[in-house]
C-alpha positions in Angstrom: -33.1 49.6 9.7 -30.0 47.4 9.5 -28.4 48.7 12.8 -25.1 46.9 13.0 -26.3 43.8 11.2 -25.3 42.7 7.7 -27.2 40.0 5.7 -25.6 37.4 3.5 -27.6 38.7 0.6 -26.2 42.2 1.1 -22.7 40.8 1.3 -23.2 38.8 -1.9 -24.5 41.9 -3.7 -21.6 44.0 -2.5 -19.0 41.3 -3.5 -20.4 41.2 -7.0 -20.1 44.9 -7.3 -16.8 45.7 -5.6 -13.2 44.5 -5.7 -11.2 46.0 -3.0 -7.5 46.8 -3.6 -6.1 48.5 -0.5 -6.6 50.3 2.7 -4.4 53.0 4.2 -5.4 53.5 7.9 -4.0 56.4 10.0 -4.8 56.3 13.7 -3.9 58.9 16.3 -3.6 57.0 19.6 -1.4 59.5 21.3 -4.2 60.1 23.9 -4.7 56.5 24.7 -3.5 56.9 28.3 -6.4 59.2 28.9 -9.0 57.2 26.9 -12.1 58.6 25.2 -11.9 58.8 21.4 -9.2 58.8 18.8 -8.9 60.1 15.2 -9.2 57.5 12.5 -8.5 58.3 8.9 -9.2 55.6 6.2 -8.4 55.7 2.5 -9.8 52.8 0.5 -9.1 52.1 -3.1 -11.6 49.8 -4.8 -12.9 48.9 -8.2 -16.6 48.9 -9.1 -18.2 46.8 -11.8 -21.1 49.2 -12.7 -21.1 52.9 -13.4 -23.5 54.9 -11.2 -24.0 52.0 -8.7 -24.7 52.6 -5.0 -23.1 50.7 -2.2 -22.0 51.3 1.4 -19.0 50.9 3.7 -19.2 49.9 7.4 -18.2 52.1 10.3 -19.2 52.2 14.0 -18.1 55.5 15.3 -19.3 58.4 17.6 -18.7 60.9 14.9 -17.8 61.2 11.2 -16.1 64.4 10.2 -15.3 64.0 6.5 -16.3 61.7 3.7 -14.6 62.2 0.3 -15.4 60.0 -2.6 -13.4 60.4 -5.8 -12.4 63.9 -4.7 -15.9 65.0 -4.0 -16.9 65.9 -0.4 -20.1 64.2 0.8 -22.3 65.4 3.6 -21.5 63.0 6.5 -24.7 63.9 8.3 -26.8 62.7 5.3 -24.9 59.5 4.4 -23.8 58.1 7.8 -26.5 56.2 9.6 -27.0 52.7 11.2 -23.2 52.0 11.2 -23.0 52.5 7.4 -21.7 55.2 5.1 -23.7 55.3 1.9 -21.6 55.5 -1.3 -23.8 56.9 -4.1 -22.8 57.4 -7.7 -19.8 55.1 -7.9 -17.6 55.1 -10.9 -17.0 52.1 -13.0 -13.4 51.1 -12.4 -11.2 52.6 -9.7 -12.8 54.6 -6.8 -11.0 56.3 -3.9 -12.8 56.9 -0.6 -11.4 58.8 2.3 -13.2 58.8 5.7 -12.2 60.9 8.7 -13.9 59.9 12.0 -13.6 59.8 15.7 -13.7 56.2 17.0 -14.0 55.1 20.6 -11.8 53.0 22.8 -13.9 50.1 24.3 -13.8 48.1 27.5 -15.9 45.2 26.1 -13.1 43.3 24.3 -14.5 44.4 20.9 -12.9 46.8 18.5 -9.9 48.6 20.1 -10.0 47.5 23.7 -8.3 49.8 26.3 -7.2 48.4 29.7 -5.3 50.2 32.5 -3.1 47.9 34.6 -3.5 48.7 38.3 0.1 47.7 38.9 1.8 50.4 36.7 -1.3 52.5 35.8 -0.4 52.3 32.2 -2.9 51.8 29.3 -2.7 48.7 27.1 -4.5 48.4 23.8 -5.4 45.6 21.5 -7.8 45.0 18.7 -10.4 42.2 18.4 -12.2 42.3 15.1 -13.8 38.9 14.5 -16.7 38.9 13.5 -17.5 42.4 12.5 -15.5 44.9 14.6 -12.8 46.2 12.4 -15.5 48.8 11.5 -15.1 50.1 15.1 -11.6 51.3 14.3 -11.6 52.2 10.6 -14.1 52.3 7.8 -14.2 48.9 6.1 -16.1 46.6 3.8 -16.7 44.2 6.7 -17.1 40.8 5.0 -14.5 38.1 4.6 -14.5 37.8 0.8 -13.6 41.4 0.2 -9.9 40.9 0.8 -7.3 43.7 0.4 -4.0 44.9 1.6 -3.8 47.0 4.8 -1.3 49.6 5.6 -1.4 51.1 9.2 0.2 54.3 10.3 -0.1 54.8 14.1 0.8 57.7 16.3 1.3 56.5 19.9 2.9 57.8 23.2 6.7 57.9 23.4 8.3 54.6 24.6 5.3 52.4 23.7 5.4 49.3 21.6 3.2 49.1 18.4 2.6 45.7 16.8 0.6 44.9 13.7 0.4 42.2 11.1 3.5 43.5 9.3 6.9 43.8 11.1 7.2 46.8 13.4 9.1 49.6 11.8 11.5 52.0 13.4 9.9 55.5 13.7 11.7 58.2 11.7 13.7 60.9 13.5 11.3 63.5 12.1 8.3 61.6 13.4 9.6 59.9 16.5 6.2 58.6 17.8 4.7 57.5 14.4 5.0 54.0 13.2 4.4 53.4 9.4 3.9 49.8 8.7 4.4 48.1 5.3 1.2 46.9 3.6 0.0 43.4 4.4 -0.7 40.7 1.9 -4.3 40.4 0.7 -6.2 39.4 3.8 -9.7 39.8 5.3 -10.4 42.8 7.5 -11.3 40.7 10.6 -7.7 39.3 10.9 -6.0 42.7 10.9 -4.6 43.8 14.2 -3.0 46.5 16.3 -1.5 46.0 19.8 -0.2 49.1 21.4 1.2 50.0 24.8 4.3 49.6 27.0 4.3 45.9 26.5 7.2 43.6 27.6 8.6 41.4 24.9 10.9 38.4 24.2 12.2 37.6 20.7 13.6 34.6 18.9 13.7 33.2 15.4 12.3 30.0 13.7 15.0 28.7 11.4 14.9 25.6 9.2 16.2 24.8 5.7 17.0 28.4 4.9 13.7 29.7 6.2 13.9 32.4 8.9 10.8 33.7 10.6 11.1 36.3 13.5 9.1 35.2 16.6 7.9 37.5 19.4 6.1 37.0 22.7 4.5 40.0 24.5 2.8 40.6 27.8 2.3 43.4 30.3 5.4 44.1 32.4 3.5 43.2 35.5 3.3 39.6 34.2 6.9 39.4 32.8 8.2 37.5 35.8 5.7 34.7 35.1 6.2 34.5 31.3 7.7 31.1 30.4 8.8 32.2 26.9 11.0 29.2 26.3 8.1 26.8 26.7 5.9 28.9 24.5 8.6 29.1 21.8 9.1 25.3 22.0 5.5 24.6 21.3 5.5 27.2 18.5 8.5 25.7 16.8 6.9 22.2 17.0 3.8 23.6 15.2 5.9 25.3 12.5 7.7 22.0 11.9 4.7 19.8 11.7 2.3 22.2 9.9 4.7 23.1 7.2 5.5 19.4 6.5 1.8 18.4 6.5 0.6 21.4 4.6 3.5 21.5 2.2 3.2 25.3 2.2 5.6 27.6 3.9 4.3 29.9 6.7 2.7 32.6 4.6 3.5 35.8 6.6 6.7 37.7 7.4 6.8 37.2 11.2 4.9 35.6 14.0 4.1 37.4 17.2 2.0 36.1 20.1 0.7 38.7 22.4 -0.8 37.9 25.8 -3.4 40.6 26.3 -5.8 41.5 29.2 -9.5 41.1 29.4 -9.7 39.0 26.3 -13.2 37.5 25.7 -12.1 34.3 23.9 -9.1 32.0 24.2 -7.1 33.6 21.4 -7.5 35.2 17.9 -5.7 34.4 14.7 -4.7 37.8 13.5 -2.3 37.3 10.6 1.2 37.3 12.1 0.0 38.9 15.3 -2.0 36.4 17.4 -3.6 37.8 20.5 -4.1 35.3 23.5 -5.8 35.8 26.8 -3.2 36.6 29.4 -4.6 34.1 31.9 -2.3 31.8 30.0 0.6 33.5 31.6 0.3 31.4 34.8 0.9 33.4 38.0 0.6 30.4 40.2 1.1 26.6 40.0 -1.2 24.9 37.6 -1.6 21.3 36.5 -0.1 19.9 33.3 -3.6 20.0 31.9 -3.4 23.8 31.8 -0.1 23.7 29.9 -1.7 21.2 27.5 -4.7 23.4 26.9 -2.4 26.4 26.4 -0.3 24.5 23.9 -3.4 23.5 22.0 -4.5 27.1 21.9 -1.1 28.1 20.5 -1.2 25.4 17.9 -4.8 26.2 17.0 -4.0 29.8 16.2 -0.8 28.9 14.3 -2.8 26.5 12.2 -5.2 29.4 11.4 -2.3 31.1 9.5 -3.2 28.6 6.8 -6.8 27.7 7.6 -8.5 31.0 7.8 -5.8 33.6 7.0 -4.1 32.2 3.9 -7.4 30.7 2.7 -10.6 32.2 4.1 -14.2 31.2 3.9 -16.3 33.2 1.4 -19.1 33.7 4.0 -19.6 32.7 7.6 -21.6 29.5 6.8 -18.2 27.9 6.1 -16.7 29.2 9.4 -16.1 25.5 10.2 -13.4 25.5 7.4 -11.5 27.8 9.8 -12.3 26.5 13.2 -12.8 22.7 12.7 -9.6 22.4 10.8 -7.6 24.5 13.2 -9.0 22.3 16.1 -8.3 19.0 14.4 -4.8 19.9 13.2 -3.8 21.3 16.6 -4.8 18.2 18.4 -3.2 16.0 15.7 0.0 18.0 16.1 0.1 17.4 19.8 -0.6 13.7 19.3 1.7 13.0 16.4 4.5 15.6 16.3 7.9 14.1 17.2 8.9 15.0 20.8 5.4 16.3 21.8 4.8 16.5 25.5 1.2 15.5 24.9 1.0 12.4 22.8 -2.3 11.5 24.5 -4.1 14.7 23.4 -6.9 12.7 21.8 -7.8 11.6 25.4 -8.2 15.2 26.4 -10.2 15.9 23.2 -12.5 13.0 23.9 -13.1 14.0 27.5 -13.5 17.8 27.1 -14.1 19.2 23.6 -16.1 16.2 22.4 -18.5 16.4 25.4 -19.0 20.0 24.5 -20.0 19.0 21.0 -22.4 16.3 22.3 -24.0 18.8 24.6 -24.4 21.4 21.8 -25.7 18.9 19.3 -28.6 18.0 21.6 -29.8 21.6 22.1 -32.8 23.1 20.2 -30.2 25.3 18.4 -28.3 22.3 16.9 -27.3 22.9 13.3 -25.3 21.3 10.6 -21.5 21.8 10.7 -21.9 23.8 7.6 -24.5 26.1 9.2 -27.0 28.3 7.5 -25.8 31.8 8.3 -28.3 34.5 7.2 -26.6 37.5 8.8 -24.0 38.6 11.3 -26.5 38.0 14.2 -26.4 34.3 13.3 -22.7 34.0 13.2 -22.1 35.9 16.4 -23.7 33.0 18.4 -22.3 30.3 16.1 -18.8 30.0 17.6 -20.0 26.8 19.4 -19.3 23.2 20.1 -20.5 22.1 16.7 -18.4 24.6 14.7 -15.3 23.7 16.7 -15.5 20.3 18.4 -18.1 18.4 16.3 -16.4 19.7 13.1 -13.0 18.5 14.4 -14.5 15.1 15.3 -15.9 14.7 11.9 -12.6 15.6 10.3 -11.0 12.9 12.4 -13.7 10.6 11.0 -12.9 11.8 7.5 -9.2 11.0 8.0 -10.1 7.5 9.1 -12.3 7.3 6.0 -9.9 8.4 3.3 -6.5 7.9 5.0 -4.2 10.5 6.7 -1.8 10.7 3.8 -4.6 11.2 1.2 -6.3 13.8 3.5 -3.2 16.0 3.8 -2.4 15.7 0.1 -5.9 17.1 -0.5 -5.2 19.9 2.0 -1.9 20.7 0.2 -3.6 21.0 -3.1 -6.3 23.2 -1.5 -3.7 25.7 -0.2 -1.8 25.9 -3.4 -5.0 26.4 -5.4 -6.6 29.1 -3.2 -3.7 30.9 -1.5 -4.9 34.4 -0.3 -8.3 33.7 -1.8 -11.7 32.7 -0.5 -13.4 29.3 -0.7 -16.5 27.3 -0.2 -17.0 23.7 1.0 -17.0 22.4 -2.5 -13.5 23.7 -3.0 -12.1 21.6 -0.2 -14.1 18.5 -1.0 -13.0 18.7 -4.6 -9.4 18.7 -3.6 -9.9 15.7 -1.2 -11.8 13.7 -3.8 -8.9 14.2 -6.2 -6.3 12.9 -3.8 -8.4 10.2 -2.1 -10.3 8.8 -5.1 -13.4 8.7 -3.0 -16.7 10.4 -3.9 -17.4 12.5 -0.8 -20.8 13.9 -1.9 -22.9 11.5 0.2 -20.4 11.7 3.1 -20.6 15.5 3.0 -24.4 15.6 2.8 -24.8 13.3 5.8 -22.0 14.6 8.0 -21.7 18.3 7.2 -25.1 19.3 6.0 -27.3 17.6 8.6 -27.7 18.1 12.4 -28.0 15.7 15.3 -26.0 12.9 16.8 -26.1 9.1 16.3 -26.1 6.4 19.0 -24.1 3.2 18.5 -25.1 0.1 20.6 -23.5 -3.4 20.5 -25.9 -6.4 20.2 -24.1 -9.4 21.5 -25.3 -13.0 21.7 -23.2 -15.8 23.3 -23.7 -19.5 24.0 -23.2 -19.2 27.7 -25.3 -18.0 30.6 -25.2 -14.3 31.7 -23.5 -13.3 28.4 -20.4 -15.5 28.9 -19.0 -18.1 26.6 -18.4 -17.9 22.8 -19.9 -15.1 20.7 -22.5 -16.5 18.4 -23.5 -13.1 16.8 -22.4 -9.5 17.1 -23.9 -6.5 15.4 -23.9 -2.7 15.8 -27.2 -0.9 15.9 -27.2 2.7 14.9 -29.9 5.0 16.1 -30.8 8.6 15.0 -32.7 10.1 17.8 -35.3 12.7 17.1 -33.8 16.2 17.0 -34.7 18.5 19.9 -38.0 20.4 19.7 -37.5 23.5 17.6 -34.4 22.2 15.8 -34.4 22.2 12.0 -33.9 19.1 10.0 -34.5 15.3 10.2 -32.7 12.6 12.1 -30.0 11.0 9.9 -28.2 7.7 9.9 -24.6 8.2 8.9 -21.7 6.1 7.7 -19.1 5.6 10.5 -15.6 4.3 10.3 -15.0 2.9 13.7 -12.9 0.4 15.6 -14.1 -2.2 18.1 -11.7 -2.8 21.0 -11.7 -6.2 22.9 -10.4 -5.8 26.4 -9.6 -8.4 29.1 -8.1 -8.1 32.6 -4.4 -9.0 32.8 -4.2 -11.0 36.0 -0.5 -10.2 36.4 -0.9 -6.5 36.3 -4.5 -6.0 37.2 -4.9 -3.8 34.1 -7.6 -4.0 31.4 -5.6 -4.4 28.2 -6.7 -4.5 24.6 -6.4 -8.0 23.2 -7.7 -7.3 19.7 -9.0 -4.5 17.5 -11.3 -4.6 14.5 -11.8 -1.6 12.2 -14.9 -1.5 10.0 -17.5 0.6 8.3 -20.9 1.0 10.0 -23.8 2.1 7.9 -27.6 1.8 8.2 -29.6 0.6 11.2 -27.8 -2.7 11.8 -24.2 -3.7 10.8 -23.2 -7.3 11.4 -19.7 -8.0 12.5 -19.1 -11.7 11.5 -15.4 -11.4 12.5 -16.4 -11.7 16.1 -18.5 -14.8 15.8 -16.9 -17.9 17.3 -14.6 -16.0 19.6 -14.5 -16.2 23.4 -16.3 -13.2 24.8 -13.9 -10.6 26.3 -14.6 -8.7 29.5 -15.4 -5.5 27.5 -16.4 -4.7 24.0 -15.7 -1.0 23.3 -17.3 0.5 20.3 -15.6 3.5 18.6 -12.3 2.5 20.2 -9.6 5.0 19.4 -12.4 7.6 19.1 -12.4 7.6 15.3 -16.0 8.7 14.8 -18.5 11.1 16.3 -21.3 9.2 18.0 -22.7 8.5 21.4 -21.6 5.0 22.4 -23.3 2.6 24.8 -21.9 -0.6 26.3 -23.7 -3.9 26.3 -24.9 -5.1 29.7 -22.0 -7.3 30.5 -19.4 -4.8 29.4 -21.1 -2.0 31.4 -21.2 -4.2 34.5 -17.5 -4.9 34.2 -16.5 -1.4 33.4 -18.5 -0.1 36.4 -16.2 -2.2 38.6 -13.0 -1.7 36.7 -13.1 1.6 34.8 -10.0 2.9 36.4 -8.1 -0.2 35.4 -7.8 0.4 31.7 -4.1 0.4 30.8 -4.5 3.2 28.3 -6.0 6.6 28.9 -8.2 6.9 25.8 -10.5 3.9 26.4 -10.9 5.2 30.0 -11.8 8.6 28.7 -14.3 7.1 26.3 -16.0 5.2 29.1 -16.0 8.2 31.4 -17.5 10.2 28.6 -20.2 7.6 28.0 -21.1 7.5 31.6 -21.4 11.3 31.8 -23.5 11.3 28.7 -25.8 8.7 30.2 -26.2 10.8 33.3 -27.1 13.9 31.3 -29.6 11.7 29.3 -31.2 10.5 32.5 -30.1 6.9 31.7 -27.7 6.7 34.7 -28.9 8.3 38.0 -26.7 10.9 39.5 -26.1 8.9 42.6 -24.9 5.9 40.5 -22.6 8.2 38.5 -21.1 9.5 41.7 -20.5 6.0 42.9 -18.9 5.1 39.5 -16.6 8.1 39.7 -15.6 7.5 43.3 -14.8 3.9 42.5 -12.5 4.7 39.6 -11.1 8.3 39.9 -8.4 7.3 42.4 -6.8 5.1 39.6 -7.1 7.8 36.9 -3.7 9.0 36.0 -4.6 11.6 33.4 -4.9 14.9 35.2 -7.1 16.4 32.5 -9.6 13.6 32.9 -9.5 14.0 36.7 -10.3 17.7 36.5 -13.1 17.0 34.0 -14.6 14.5 36.4 -14.4 17.1 39.2 -16.4 19.5 37.1 -18.9 17.0 35.9 -19.6 15.5 39.4 -20.2 18.9 40.8 -22.6 19.8 38.0 -24.4 16.5 38.2 -25.0 16.8 42.0 -26.1 20.4 41.8 -28.4 20.1 38.7 -29.2 16.5 38.0 -29.6 15.0 41.5 -32.9 14.6 43.3 -33.0 17.8 45.3 -33.9 15.9 48.5 -30.7 13.9 48.1 -28.5 16.7 47.0 -27.0 17.6 50.4 -26.1 14.0 51.2 -24.4 13.6 47.8 -22.5 16.8 48.2 -21.4 15.7 51.6 -20.2 12.3 50.2 -18.4 14.1 47.4 -16.7 16.7 49.6 -15.6 14.1 52.1 -14.0 12.2 49.2 -12.3 15.3 47.9 -10.7 15.9 51.2 -9.6 12.3 51.6 -8.0 12.4 48.1 -6.3 15.8 48.9 -4.7 14.3 52.0 -3.6 11.1 50.3 -2.3 12.7 47.0 1.4 12.7 46.4 2.9 16.0 47.8 3.3 18.8 45.3 1.7 16.7 42.6 -0.8 17.9 40.0 -3.4 15.6 41.6 -2.9 17.2 44.9 -3.5 20.7 43.5 -6.6 19.5 41.6 -8.1 17.9 44.7 -7.4 21.0 46.7 -9.5 23.0 44.2 -12.2 20.4 44.1 -12.4 20.4 47.9 -12.5 24.2 48.1 -15.4 24.3 45.6 -17.8 22.4 47.9 -16.4 22.7 51.4 -19.4 23.0 53.7 -19.0 21.8 57.3 -17.6 24.0 60.0 -14.5 21.8 60.1 -14.0 21.9 56.4 -14.3 25.7 56.3 -12.0 25.9 59.3 -9.4 24.0 57.3 -9.7 26.4 54.4 -9.3 29.3 56.8 -6.3 27.8 58.5 -4.6 27.0 55.2 -5.0 30.6 54.3 -3.6 31.8 57.6 -0.7 29.3 57.4 -1.6 27.8 60.8 -2.2 24.5 59.1 -0.3 23.0 56.2 -0.6 20.0 53.9 2.7 18.6 52.8 3.6 19.8 49.3 0.5 22.0 48.9 1.6 25.5 47.9 -1.2 27.9 48.9 -0.2 30.5 46.3 -2.0 33.5 44.9 -4.6 31.7 42.8 -5.3 28.9 45.3 -5.7 31.5 48.0 -8.4 33.2 45.9 -10.2 29.9 45.4 -10.4 29.5 49.2 -11.4 33.2 49.7 -14.2 33.0 47.2 -15.6 29.9 48.9 -15.4 31.3 52.3 -17.2 34.5 51.1 -19.9 32.4 49.4 -20.8 30.6 52.7 -20.7 33.8 54.7 -17.4 33.2 56.5 -15.7 36.2 54.8 -17.1 39.7 54.3 -15.7 42.9 52.9 -12.9 43.2 55.4 -11.4 39.8 54.5 -11.9 40.3 50.8 -10.3 43.7 50.8 -7.4 42.3 52.9 -6.8 39.6 50.3 -7.0 42.2 47.5 -4.3 44.2 49.3 -2.0 41.2 48.9 -2.8 41.0 45.2 -3.5 44.5 43.8 -3.4 43.3 40.2 -6.0 43.0 37.5 -6.5 39.3 38.4 -6.9 40.3 42.0 -9.5 42.9 41.1 -11.5 40.2 39.3 -11.3 37.7 42.1 -12.3 40.3 44.6 -15.3 41.2 42.5 -16.3 37.5 42.4 -15.9 37.1 46.1 -18.0 40.2 46.9 -20.8 39.1 44.5 -20.7 35.6 46.1 -21.6 36.7 49.6 -24.9 35.2 50.7 -26.8 38.4 51.6 -29.5 40.3 49.9 -27.3 43.4 50.0 -24.5 41.7 48.2 -26.8 40.4 45.5 -28.5 43.8 45.0 -25.1 45.5 44.7 -23.8 42.9 42.2 -27.0 43.0 40.1 -27.0 46.8 40.0 -23.3 46.9 38.9 -24.1 44.7 35.9 -27.6 45.8 34.9 -28.0 49.4 36.0 -24.6 50.6 34.7 -22.6 49.8 31.6 -19.3 50.9 33.1 -17.9 47.5 34.1 -15.2 46.1 31.8 -16.0 42.8 30.1 -13.7 40.8 32.4 -14.9 42.4 35.6 -18.6 41.9 34.6 -17.9 38.3 33.9 -16.3 37.9 37.4 -19.3 39.6 39.1 -21.8 37.3 37.3 -19.7 34.3 38.2 -19.8 35.3 41.9 -23.5 36.2 41.8 -24.6 32.8 40.7 -23.9 30.4 43.6 -25.4 26.9 43.6 -26.1 26.8 47.3 -27.9 30.2 47.2 -31.0 29.1 45.2 -33.5 30.7 47.5 -31.6 33.9 47.7 -31.5 34.1 43.9 -35.1 33.1 43.2 -36.4 36.7 43.1 -34.0 37.4 40.3 -35.8 35.1 37.8 -38.6 37.7 37.2 -36.0 40.5 37.2 -34.0 38.7 34.5 -36.9 38.6 32.1 -37.8 42.2 32.9 -34.4 43.6 31.8 -33.2 41.1 29.2 -34.6 42.7 26.1 -33.5 46.2 26.9 -30.0 45.0 27.9 -29.7 43.1 24.6 -30.8 46.2 22.6 -28.5 48.6 24.4 -25.2 46.8 25.1 -22.6 45.4 22.8 -22.8 41.8 21.7 -20.2 40.4 24.0 -21.5 42.3 27.1 -25.1 41.4 26.3 -24.3 37.7 25.7 -22.5 37.5 29.1 -25.7 38.8 30.8 -28.2 36.7 28.7 -26.4 33.4 29.4 -24.8 34.1 32.8 -27.8 35.5 34.6 -30.4 33.1 33.2 -32.0 31.3 36.2 -30.4 27.9 35.4 -30.4 27.0 39.1 -34.2 27.4 39.4 -34.9 23.9 38.0 -38.7 23.8 37.9 -41.6 23.8 35.5 -42.3 27.4 36.5 -38.9 28.5 35.1 -39.8 26.8 31.8 -43.2 28.5 31.7 -41.7 31.9 32.4 -39.1 31.4 29.7 -41.8 30.3 27.2 -43.9 33.3 28.1 -41.0 35.7 27.6 -40.0 34.2 24.3 -43.6 34.6 23.1 -44.1 38.1 24.3 -40.7 39.7 23.8 -40.2 38.6 20.3 -36.4 38.6 20.6 -34.2 38.5 17.5 -32.8 35.1 16.4 -29.5 35.4 18.3 -31.1 36.2 21.7 -33.9 33.7 21.2 -31.2 31.0 20.6 -29.3 31.8 23.7 -32.4 31.8 25.9 -33.7 28.6 24.3 -30.4 26.9 25.0 -30.5 27.9 28.6 -34.1 26.7 28.8 -33.1 23.3 27.4 -30.6 23.0 30.3 -33.4 23.3 32.8 -35.6 20.8 30.9 -32.7 18.3 30.9 -32.1 18.8 34.6 -35.8 18.1 35.4 -35.5 14.8 33.5 -32.3 13.8 35.2 -33.6 14.8 38.7 -36.7 12.6 38.1 -34.4 9.7 37.1 -32.3 10.1 40.2 -35.4 10.3 42.4 -36.7 7.1 40.9 -33.4 5.3 41.7 -33.9 5.5 45.5 
């Protein structure tokens, strides 16, 4: 029984048999304000290679009323099962299929999502189809290599906006509430889109060298006052300029809309010409520049997808990285190199956030090659991970260093011209890059793209002086390939690395650590000698992988580590600081650096850190380290030390600065003493102020949620705050605060709302889970470990993927760091026999507990 799954073998067989020409999709959304179901009529024209063959088309729907194949009515009751409509007796050549069904609005962020804004009580719809959810809205051959044209006809309430991949037409006088769109180019089903509702919009045009592309930005009217459309258009135009130059291929669609939509599960989605973006990126309150940088990267990432993914699409999901890694790399590169960019230091952010995500993912039992083995849809649904995005982008950065940026983009240009509106495999891209670079990439590809795991690079330095001082007599780089985690497939692999070595010394005049020299070289095998450094006076710091060219865990030699520990905040440039911060964090996670020493390192250098994105990453990492990696007997003392420091930095930060806001949030996250909690309360009431600190809507909720979590606030105070902010965001914050309260009743209520009912929308469920799991409520949450394993399998089998994944990951007992949790997890995995996707998620969470146990032991040993 396939259920909603589809195997790669089935997709390959269907692709050999079918060539799809066009879809005509007629949707009656006139009842969207009330919800329920809607009528979906799909007409598909496709060619078949063999007479009399049998195939199937995909559909997830409550009811199928009519199926007509080549003019013959088929019995829907007989041929519709397991989300498939069987297609028997196909004709060789052209076939025409018509399917009439009732499809359902969702509240899970999959298919056609329906949301009612509490501000205006109007319904807002949008589609989300990646990976396999176009079939929730219309009958489709749901695989990326069966491209076709799509023509949508939509009936919607009067006065609403209807947006799709093609430009929005004017309804005819005879059919005033019907929008008939022009057919799209040949694209995959998962990047088609509809966004419907009384959305607010702002319009502009991208014009250059005779090219004119209409631009639109949309959001709900309740967010319109916060929509900074000029800034969004500015980033968008920057992307158009840079991508079209680098890709040497004009933007391939007729218009470009960006729609900020509610309750979106991901960051954004690259629907062709109609990108959907989570509307939390319309900032209601003051945020730091790091948030604007992240939003800009998201905007550029989705724009890059118009070429990588939409124009040229992977044949099957094992090459998902061809979409995501390229979009990630090129979006960061655009921020770093585009003229006039606000974020020329974007590689610093990448090194300290996305790359740490990749390193974490690559050390889990589920680690996999960048080019992953995707057997079916269940595999790909959990494969939008740190390897597919961040490791892949890191390896592309390494490839650029290996072949040269000009040669790299020349290969990309050839790739687009050769495969426009088609489907590709890895070999297609590598072939184009080999042609333009003149390099044989087969060995590089095998070692980097087709193997799993991470390398460690360590310097081996000898000098003629005591304590590592004096003149360098030999320098080499040792490469290690640690064993893959238990359960992971594959073998450890030593890889070729193109890296730079930075030499840094303290400038006495400025007090800054400055780079005095840089050597770029190839590292391969276990030991690579660097004779260029012999005979030179030893600098204060040797930094491997300077400029972050390669993907590897980097360690410092003993003398460099000692110096960096004292002077990490003194690096003149942000990227070497970020690389050292990332190395220290990785050492803490690997139990090489005790948590208490990591805390000391952060406290000694964070005050000098100017990059706000790095500061905020350090805030998150310190909190996580203390809560999970510290010796439990020392945890409270370390939290007290950290919270005292956050308050001191809050009080000393420049008024109204990004740093002040970041420290306010960090302080609120762990405030614990009566005096600290009184301060939060008085800031909320306005009886106390800190110069420059605007306690606006979002910051108020951060304070409220903490006060609820420690028992200071109960329902009356939470409800009072919600009255101040009766919006969708306010509803989510209130749900978090209620679930965070430290009482058995609050936990029982929160658990029941998620587990015993399937009525919560995706975003509200996520908010409840976020409030339920509080790090200082371990004892209160302990009984839920057994409950989690009791309900997990049934939840997975009965809920949609997005909803079930939230529960599987969010409610796993990660805070119960003990051998007993590992044993219970192992027993469940053995007895429940979950499918591969669920087993992967649970095994990843288990690995987090195992890592925490090792780190706690290391911290305890450091007393």
